[in-house]
Each structure stands twice: as C-alpha cells, then as structure tokens.
Biotite code that builds the C-alpha atoms (Angstrom):
import biotite.structure as struc

atoms = struc.array([
    struc.Atom([0.000, 0.000, 0.000], chain_id="A", res_id=1, res_name="MET", atom_name="CA", element="C"),
    struc.Atom([1.415, 3.414, -0.982], chain_id="A", res_id=2, res_name="ARG", atom_name="CA", element="C"),
    struc.Atom([0.808, 6.572, 1.019], chain_id="A", res_id=3, res_name="VAL", atom_name="CA", element="C"),
    struc.Atom([-0.781, 9.263, -1.122], chain_id="A", res_id=4, res_name="GLN", atom_name="CA", element="C"),
    struc.Atom([-1.371, 12.883, -0.196], chain_id="A", res_id=5, res_name="SER", atom_name="CA", element="C"),
    struc.Atom([-4.754, 14.374, -0.803], chain_id="A", res_id=6, res_name="LEU", atom_name="CA", element="C"),
    struc.Atom([-4.145, 17.509, -2.854], chain_id="A", res_id=7, res_name="ASP", atom_name="CA", element="C"),
    struc.Atom([-1.331, 18.725, -0.561], chain_id="A", res_id=8, res_name="CYS", atom_name="CA", element="C"),
    struc.Atom([1.841, 20.551, -1.548], chain_id="A", res_id=9, res_name="ASN", atom_name="CA", element="C"),
    struc.Atom([3.960, 17.498, -0.670], chain_id="A", res_id=10, res_name="PHE", atom_name="CA", element="C"),
    struc.Atom([3.901, 13.884, -1.765], chain_id="A", res_id=11, res_name="LYS", atom_name="CA", element="C"),
    struc.Atom([4.847, 10.835, 0.289], chain_id="A", res_id=12, res_name="HIS", atom_name="CA", element="C"),
    struc.Atom([6.600, 7.959, -1.399], chain_id="A", res_id=13, res_name="ASP", atom_name="CA", element="C"),
    struc.Atom([7.055, 5.629, 1.583], chain_id="A", res_id=14, res_name="VAL", atom_name="CA", element="C"),
    struc.Atom([5.451, 2.206, 1.643], chain_id="A", res_id=15, res_name="THR", atom_name="CA", element="C"),
    struc.Atom([3.755, 1.322, 4.941], chain_id="A", res_id=16, res_name="TYR", atom_name="CA", element="C"),
    struc.Atom([6.099, -0.812, 6.995], chain_id="A", res_id=17, res_name="GLY", atom_name="CA", element="C"),
    struc.Atom([9.149, 0.578, 5.201], chain_id="A", res_id=18, res_name="GLN", atom_name="CA", element="C"),
    struc.Atom([11.738, 2.148, 7.507], chain_id="A", res_id=19, res_name="ARG", atom_name="CA", element="C"),
    struc.Atom([12.641, 5.788, 7.035], chain_id="A", res_id=20, res_name="MET", atom_name="CA", element="C"),
    struc.Atom([16.146, 6.926, 7.995], chain_id="A", res_id=21, res_name="ALA", atom_name="CA", element="C"),
    struc.Atom([16.055, 8.969, 11.213], chain_id="A", res_id=22, res_name="LEU", atom_name="CA", element="C"),
    struc.Atom([17.990, 11.757, 9.507], chain_id="A", res_id=23, res_name="ASP", atom_name="CA", element="C"),
    struc.Atom([15.264, 12.017, 6.829], chain_id="A", res_id=24, res_name="ALA", atom_name="CA", element="C"),
    struc.Atom([13.135, 13.837, 9.383], chain_id="A", res_id=25, res_name="LEU", atom_name="CA", element="C"),
    struc.Atom([14.692, 16.703, 11.356], chain_id="A", res_id=26, res_name="PRO", atom_name="CA", element="C"),
    struc.Atom([14.918, 15.412, 14.907], chain_id="A", res_id=27, res_name="ALA", atom_name="CA", element="C"),
    struc.Atom([16.567, 16.656, 18.091], chain_id="A", res_id=28, res_name="GLU", atom_name="CA", element="C"),
    struc.Atom([17.587, 14.198, 20.797], chain_id="A", res_id=29, res_name="PHE", atom_name="CA", element="C"),
    struc.Atom([15.871, 15.293, 24.026], chain_id="A", res_id=30, res_name="ILE", atom_name="CA", element="C"),
    struc.Atom([16.909, 12.509, 26.383], chain_id="A", res_id=31, res_name="GLY", atom_name="CA", element="C"),
    struc.Atom([16.724, 8.927, 27.533], chain_id="A", res_id=32, res_name="THR", atom_name="CA", element="C"),
    struc.Atom([13.728, 7.956, 29.645], chain_id="A", res_id=33, res_name="LEU", atom_name="CA", element="C"),
    struc.Atom([13.918, 4.838, 31.814], chain_id="A", res_id=34, res_name="THR", atom_name="CA", element="C"),
    struc.Atom([11.124, 3.540, 34.015], chain_id="A", res_id=35, res_name="ALA", atom_name="CA", element="C"),
    struc.Atom([11.075, 0.616, 36.415], chain_id="A", res_id=36, res_name="SER", atom_name="CA", element="C"),
    struc.Atom([7.849, -1.404, 36.589], chain_id="A", res_id=37, res_name="THR", atom_name="CA", element="C"),
    struc.Atom([8.970, -4.769, 37.965], chain_id="A", res_id=38, res_name="GLN", atom_name="CA", element="C"),
    struc.Atom([8.731, -4.338, 41.740], chain_id="A", res_id=39, res_name="GLU", atom_name="CA", element="C"),
    struc.Atom([4.944, -4.201, 42.214], chain_id="A", res_id=40, res_name="VAL", atom_name="CA", element="C"),
    struc.Atom([2.152, -6.714, 41.542], chain_id="A", res_id=41, res_name="ASP", atom_name="CA", element="C"),
    struc.Atom([0.162, -5.882, 38.421], chain_id="A", res_id=42, res_name="ARG", atom_name="CA", element="C"),
    struc.Atom([-3.627, -6.046, 38.504], chain_id="A", res_id=43, res_name="PRO", atom_name="CA", element="C"),
    struc.Atom([-4.987, -7.841, 35.417], chain_id="A", res_id=44, res_name="VAL", atom_name="CA", element="C"),
    struc.Atom([-8.556, -7.422, 34.164], chain_id="A", res_id=45, res_name="VAL", atom_name="CA", element="C"),
    struc.Atom([-8.929, -10.328, 31.737], chain_id="A", res_id=46, res_name="SER", atom_name="CA", element="C"),
    struc.Atom([-11.343, -10.570, 28.823], chain_id="A", res_id=47, res_name="ARG", atom_name="CA", element="C"),
    struc.Atom([-12.999, -7.206, 29.361], chain_id="A", res_id=48, res_name="GLY", atom_name="CA", element="C"),
    struc.Atom([-15.158, -5.687, 26.612], chain_id="A", res_id=49, res_name="PRO", atom_name="CA", element="C"),
    struc.Atom([-12.141, -3.715, 25.307], chain_id="A", res_id=50, res_name="PHE", atom_name="CA", element="C"),
    struc.Atom([-9.428, -6.337, 25.820], chain_id="A", res_id=51, res_name="GLY", atom_name="CA", element="C"),
    struc.Atom([-7.248, -7.457, 28.695], chain_id="A", res_id=52, res_name="THR", atom_name="CA", element="C"),
    struc.Atom([-5.983, -4.578, 30.834], chain_id="A", res_id=53, res_name="LYS", atom_name="CA", element="C"),
    struc.Atom([-2.824, -4.627, 32.948], chain_id="A", res_id=54, res_name="VAL", atom_name="CA", element="C"),
    struc.Atom([-1.823, -1.826, 35.311], chain_id="A", res_id=55, res_name="VAL", atom_name="CA", element="C"),
    struc.Atom([1.959, -1.517, 35.652], chain_id="A", res_id=56, res_name="ALA", atom_name="CA", element="C"),
    struc.Atom([2.961, 0.787, 38.508], chain_id="A", res_id=57, res_name="THR", atom_name="CA", element="C"),
    struc.Atom([6.054, 2.832, 37.703], chain_id="A", res_id=58, res_name="VAL", atom_name="CA", element="C"),
    struc.Atom([8.286, 2.705, 40.792], chain_id="A", res_id=59, res_name="THR", atom_name="CA", element="C"),
    struc.Atom([11.308, 4.702, 39.644], chain_id="A", res_id=60, res_name="GLY", atom_name="CA", element="C"),
    struc.Atom([13.222, 5.999, 36.706], chain_id="A", res_id=61, res_name="GLY", atom_name="CA", element="C"),
    struc.Atom([15.147, 8.836, 35.104], chain_id="A", res_id=62, res_name="THR", atom_name="CA", element="C"),
    struc.Atom([14.944, 11.269, 32.207], chain_id="A", res_id=63, res_name="PHE", atom_name="CA", element="C"),
    struc.Atom([18.430, 12.433, 31.232], chain_id="A", res_id=64, res_name="VAL", atom_name="CA", element="C"),
    struc.Atom([19.499, 14.446, 28.205], chain_id="A", res_id=65, res_name="GLY", atom_name="CA", element="C"),
    struc.Atom([21.636, 17.366, 27.064], chain_id="A", res_id=66, res_name="PRO", atom_name="CA", element="C"),
    struc.Atom([19.356, 19.950, 28.749], chain_id="A", res_id=67, res_name="LYS", atom_name="CA", element="C"),
    struc.Atom([17.608, 17.892, 31.448], chain_id="A", res_id=68, res_name="ILE", atom_name="CA", element="C"),
    struc.Atom([18.491, 15.651, 34.372], chain_id="A", res_id=69, res_name="ASN", atom_name="CA", element="C"),
    struc.Atom([15.395, 14.385, 36.173], chain_id="A", res_id=70, res_name="ALA", atom_name="CA", element="C"),
    struc.Atom([14.169, 11.461, 38.269], chain_id="A", res_id=71, res_name="SER", atom_name="CA", element="C"),
    struc.Atom([10.835, 9.959, 39.184], chain_id="A", res_id=72, res_name="LEU", atom_name="CA", element="C"),
    struc.Atom([10.096, 10.565, 42.851], chain_id="A", res_id=73, res_name="LEU", atom_name="CA", element="C"),
    struc.Atom([9.490, 7.560, 45.109], chain_id="A", res_id=74, res_name="PRO", atom_name="CA", element="C"),
    struc.Atom([5.891, 7.307, 46.289], chain_id="A", res_id=75, res_name="GLY", atom_name="CA", element="C"),
    struc.Atom([4.446, 9.656, 43.643], chain_id="A", res_id=76, res_name="VAL", atom_name="CA", element="C"),
    struc.Atom([1.679, 8.041, 41.582], chain_id="A", res_id=77, res_name="ALA", atom_name="CA", element="C"),
    struc.Atom([2.897, 6.909, 38.175], chain_id="A", res_id=78, res_name="ALA", atom_name="CA", element="C"),
    struc.Atom([1.748, 4.099, 35.952], chain_id="A", res_id=79, res_name="GLY", atom_name="CA", element="C"),
    struc.Atom([1.257, 2.436, 32.620], chain_id="A", res_id=80, res_name="ASP", atom_name="CA", element="C"),
    struc.Atom([-2.263, 1.327, 31.718], chain_id="A", res_id=81, res_name="TRP", atom_name="CA", element="C"),
    struc.Atom([-1.624, -1.462, 29.214], chain_id="A", res_id=82, res_name="VAL", atom_name="CA", element="C"),
    struc.Atom([-4.100, -3.079, 26.821], chain_id="A", res_id=83, res_name="THR", atom_name="CA", element="C"),
    struc.Atom([-2.968, -6.476, 25.552], chain_id="A", res_id=84, res_name="MET", atom_name="CA", element="C"),
    struc.Atom([-3.504, -6.923, 21.804], chain_id="A", res_id=85, res_name="LEU", atom_name="CA", element="C"),
    struc.Atom([-4.400, -10.106, 19.961], chain_id="A", res_id=86, res_name="GLY", atom_name="CA", element="C"),
    struc.Atom([-1.071, -10.259, 18.085], chain_id="A", res_id=87, res_name="ASP", atom_name="CA", element="C"),
    struc.Atom([1.020, -10.419, 21.276], chain_id="A", res_id=88, res_name="GLY", atom_name="CA", element="C"),
    struc.Atom([1.712, -6.706, 21.287], chain_id="A", res_id=89, res_name="GLY", atom_name="CA", element="C"),
    struc.Atom([0.203, -4.086, 23.561], chain_id="A", res_id=90, res_name="PHE", atom_name="CA", element="C"),
    struc.Atom([-0.870, -0.478, 23.640], chain_id="A", res_id=91, res_name="SER", atom_name="CA", element="C"),
    struc.Atom([0.181, 1.747, 26.491], chain_id="A", res_id=92, res_name="LEU", atom_name="CA", element="C"),
    struc.Atom([-1.120, 4.829, 28.227], chain_id="A", res_id=93, res_name="ASP", atom_name="CA", element="C"),
    struc.Atom([1.430, 6.286, 30.656], chain_id="A", res_id=94, res_name="VAL", atom_name="CA", element="C"),
    struc.Atom([1.250, 9.096, 33.216], chain_id="A", res_id=95, res_name="ARG", atom_name="CA", element="C"),
    struc.Atom([4.194, 10.091, 35.400], chain_id="A", res_id=96, res_name="LEU", atom_name="CA", element="C"),
    struc.Atom([5.981, 13.073, 36.928], chain_id="A", res_id=97, res_name="SER", atom_name="CA", element="C"),
    struc.Atom([9.684, 13.765, 37.149], chain_id="A", res_id=98, res_name="VAL", atom_name="CA", element="C"),
    struc.Atom([11.642, 16.277, 39.207], chain_id="A", res_id=99, res_name="ARG", atom_name="CA", element="C"),
    struc.Atom([14.779, 17.818, 37.753], chain_id="A", res_id=100, res_name="THR", atom_name="CA", element="C"),
    struc.Atom([18.013, 18.044, 39.707], chain_id="A", res_id=101, res_name="ASP", atom_name="CA", element="C"),
    struc.Atom([17.345, 21.790, 40.085], chain_id="A", res_id=102, res_name="ASP", atom_name="CA", element="C"),
    struc.Atom([13.823, 21.311, 41.506], chain_id="A", res_id=103, res_name="GLY", atom_name="CA", element="C"),
    struc.Atom([11.426, 21.663, 38.547], chain_id="A", res_id=104, res_name="ALA", atom_name="CA", element="C"),
    struc.Atom([8.426, 19.317, 38.376], chain_id="A", res_id=105, res_name="ASP", atom_name="CA", element="C"),
    struc.Atom([7.430, 18.049, 34.926], chain_id="A", res_id=106, res_name="ILE", atom_name="CA", element="C"),
    struc.Atom([4.328, 16.018, 34.052], chain_id="A", res_id=107, res_name="TYR", atom_name="CA", element="C"),
    struc.Atom([4.854, 13.433, 31.299], chain_id="A", res_id=108, res_name="VAL", atom_name="CA", element="C"),
    struc.Atom([2.182, 11.541, 29.364], chain_id="A", res_id=109, res_name="THR", atom_name="CA", element="C"),
    struc.Atom([2.469, 9.228, 26.419], chain_id="A", res_id=110, res_name="TYR", atom_name="CA", element="C"),
    struc.Atom([0.617, 6.622, 24.461], chain_id="A", res_id=111, res_name="THR", atom_name="CA", element="C"),
    struc.Atom([2.038, 4.129, 22.050], chain_id="A", res_id=112, res_name="GLY", atom_name="CA", element="C"),
    struc.Atom([2.301, 0.572, 20.806], chain_id="A", res_id=113, res_name="PHE", atom_name="CA", element="C"),
    struc.Atom([4.640, -2.346, 21.417], chain_id="A", res_id=114, res_name="ALA", atom_name="CA", element="C"),
    struc.Atom([5.396, -5.341, 19.234], chain_id="A", res_id=115, res_name="LYS", atom_name="CA", element="C"),
    struc.Atom([7.105, -8.475, 20.557], chain_id="A", res_id=116, res_name="PRO", atom_name="CA", element="C"),
    struc.Atom([10.693, -9.264, 19.561], chain_id="A", res_id=117, res_name="ASN", atom_name="CA", element="C"),
    struc.Atom([11.906, -12.839, 19.297], chain_id="A", res_id=118, res_name="GLY", atom_name="CA", element="C"),
    struc.Atom([13.981, -12.556, 22.490], chain_id="A", res_id=119, res_name="ASP", atom_name="CA", element="C"),
    struc.Atom([11.190, -11.958, 25.035], chain_id="A", res_id=120, res_name="GLY", atom_name="CA", element="C"),
    struc.Atom([11.408, -8.161, 24.867], chain_id="A", res_id=121, res_name="THR", atom_name="CA", element="C"),
    struc.Atom([9.130, -5.787, 22.959], chain_id="A", res_id=122, res_name="SER", atom_name="CA", element="C"),
    struc.Atom([9.940, -2.837, 20.693], chain_id="A", res_id=123, res_name="SER", atom_name="CA", element="C"),
    struc.Atom([7.967, 0.267, 21.661], chain_id="A", res_id=124, res_name="ILE", atom_name="CA", element="C"),
    struc.Atom([7.037, 3.452, 19.805], chain_id="A", res_id=125, res_name="ARG", atom_name="CA", element="C"),
    struc.Atom([5.434, 6.309, 21.749], chain_id="A", res_id=126, res_name="THR", atom_name="CA", element="C"),
    struc.Atom([4.650, 10.012, 21.533], chain_id="A", res_id=127, res_name="ALA", atom_name="CA", element="C"),
    struc.Atom([5.606, 11.706, 24.843], chain_id="A", res_id=128, res_name="PRO", atom_name="CA", element="C"),
    struc.Atom([4.173, 15.062, 25.845], chain_id="A", res_id=129, res_name="ARG", atom_name="CA", element="C"),
    struc.Atom([5.610, 17.285, 28.562], chain_id="A", res_id=130, res_name="PHE", atom_name="CA", element="C"),
    struc.Atom([3.946, 19.900, 30.775], chain_id="A", res_id=131, res_name="GLU", atom_name="CA", element="C"),
    struc.Atom([5.583, 22.286, 33.225], chain_id="A", res_id=132, res_name="THR", atom_name="CA", element="C"),
    struc.Atom([5.104, 25.776, 34.571], chain_id="A", res_id=133, res_name="GLY", atom_name="CA", element="C"),
    struc.Atom([8.766, 26.173, 35.510], chain_id="A", res_id=134, res_name="ASP", atom_name="CA", element="C"),
    struc.Atom([10.213, 28.822, 33.175], chain_id="A", res_id=135, res_name="GLU", atom_name="CA", element="C"),
    struc.Atom([13.542, 26.987, 32.928], chain_id="A", res_id=136, res_name="ARG", atom_name="CA", element="C"),
    struc.Atom([11.796, 24.059, 31.220], chain_id="A", res_id=137, res_name="TYR", atom_name="CA", element="C"),
    struc.Atom([8.855, 25.610, 29.342], chain_id="A", res_id=138, res_name="THR", atom_name="CA", element="C"),
    struc.Atom([10.752, 24.792, 26.127], chain_id="A", res_id=139, res_name="TRP", atom_name="CA", element="C"),
    struc.Atom([9.440, 21.241, 26.681], chain_id="A", res_id=140, res_name="LEU", atom_name="CA", element="C"),
    struc.Atom([5.774, 22.339, 26.551], chain_id="A", res_id=141, res_name="ASN", atom_name="CA", element="C"),
    struc.Atom([5.706, 23.057, 22.822], chain_id="A", res_id=142, res_name="GLY", atom_name="CA", element="C"),
    struc.Atom([7.589, 19.991, 21.614], chain_id="A", res_id=143, res_name="LEU", atom_name="CA", element="C"),
    struc.Atom([6.096, 17.215, 19.527], chain_id="A", res_id=144, res_name="PHE", atom_name="CA", element="C"),
    struc.Atom([8.101, 14.141, 20.474], chain_id="A", res_id=145, res_name="CYS", atom_name="CA", element="C"),
    struc.Atom([8.472, 10.550, 19.418], chain_id="A", res_id=146, res_name="VAL", atom_name="CA", element="C"),
    struc.Atom([10.248, 7.885, 21.410], chain_id="A", res_id=147, res_name="ALA", atom_name="CA", element="C"),
    struc.Atom([11.806, 4.641, 20.288], chain_id="A", res_id=148, res_name="ILE", atom_name="CA", element="C"),
    struc.Atom([12.416, 2.056, 22.946], chain_id="A", res_id=149, res_name="GLY", atom_name="CA", element="C"),
    struc.Atom([12.077, -1.423, 24.315], chain_id="A", res_id=150, res_name="ALA", atom_name="CA", element="C"),
    struc.Atom([11.123, -3.350, 27.383], chain_id="A", res_id=151, res_name="THR", atom_name="CA", element="C"),
    struc.Atom([14.006, -4.308, 29.690], chain_id="A", res_id=152, res_name="THR", atom_name="CA", element="C"),
    struc.Atom([14.318, -6.613, 32.697], chain_id="A", res_id=153, res_name="GLN", atom_name="CA", element="C"),
    struc.Atom([13.567, -3.612, 34.931], chain_id="A", res_id=154, res_name="GLU", atom_name="CA", element="C"),
    struc.Atom([10.834, -1.956, 32.853], chain_id="A", res_id=155, res_name="GLY", atom_name="CA", element="C"),
    struc.Atom([11.332, 0.213, 29.773], chain_id="A", res_id=156, res_name="VAL", atom_name="CA", element="C"),
    struc.Atom([13.956, 2.437, 28.142], chain_id="A", res_id=157, res_name="ARG", atom_name="CA", element="C"),
    struc.Atom([13.254, 5.049, 25.437], chain_id="A", res_id=158, res_name="TYR", atom_name="CA", element="C"),
    struc.Atom([15.275, 7.486, 23.370], chain_id="A", res_id=159, res_name="GLU", atom_name="CA", element="C"),
    struc.Atom([13.113, 10.640, 23.060], chain_id="A", res_id=160, res_name="VAL", atom_name="CA", element="C"),
    struc.Atom([13.322, 12.955, 20.034], chain_id="A", res_id=161, res_name="PHE", atom_name="CA", element="C"),
    struc.Atom([11.578, 16.244, 19.202], chain_id="A", res_id=162, res_name="ALA", atom_name="CA", element="C"),
    struc.Atom([10.471, 16.451, 15.575], chain_id="A", res_id=163, res_name="ILE", atom_name="CA", element="C"),
])
C-alpha cells in the first residue's frame, strides 16, 4: 500500500512498513527515559469488553538528556495502563511526573504501541508530551516528540526525540 497525499503541496513515497532513515526527518535528541515497573504486583482485568488490561505501577526511573536531568520521585503516583492486543503486542497509556536536579516538576504523558521481539522483549514506539510551569523548562511544553524504545528486565527504556 502506498501513502498518497490528498491535494497537498507534498507527496509521500514511503510504503507502509518501510523504515525511514532517522535523519530524513529533522529530529533533536531530548533525552533517555527509563522507568522501572517490575517491583509491584500488576492487577490484570482479563477478557474485558475492550481487551485485557494490565496496570503496571512505575516505581522509579530517570529522564536524562543534554538539557535535562530528572528522576521519578518515590511514592508519587505513576503508571502504565496497558491493553494487551491479539497479536502479542500491547498499547500503552502512561502518566508520570519527574523532578529535575534543580527542583522543577514536569508532568509526562504518552501513548504508544509495542510489538514483541523474538527474544522476550518488545519494541515500543510512543509520543511523549511534557507539561511544566517552571520557566527553565517551558521549552518542553511546545515539543512534539516521538520515542523509540524497548522493554528491559527492569521496565522500559526510550530514546526521546523532538520532531
């Protein structure tokens, strides 16, 4: 299947499923986000009307990049509301907060999809969004980001890019 524009000034010539080189789209590396989800029992709601739901509590993590150094705070609510898909993958809906090393609080949300790899991990693609009122980090508020990552033994790890 070919992607076709509808009377736009630009044309796409990328086949669905075909990989595009990262440098084909202007992208700025924002940071690496890690989140631990392995230390808490996960409630599972099986066979619900909209699929099987799993709640993965985020118990720790970091967001580190060229202009940010932040950590998830212990005891602050954070989680991943997962919907298991029929093909072995899953969709995710994440909410968490981080605090920078200089005291700014930043709210992070993202949704995305994961597909299983052959080694027991899953490849994940998400679209993080950041919110803060701290003037030192308001540059995050207007970004449109994508993240490429994978599950790990501890939880997840993503490389976050602004496009």
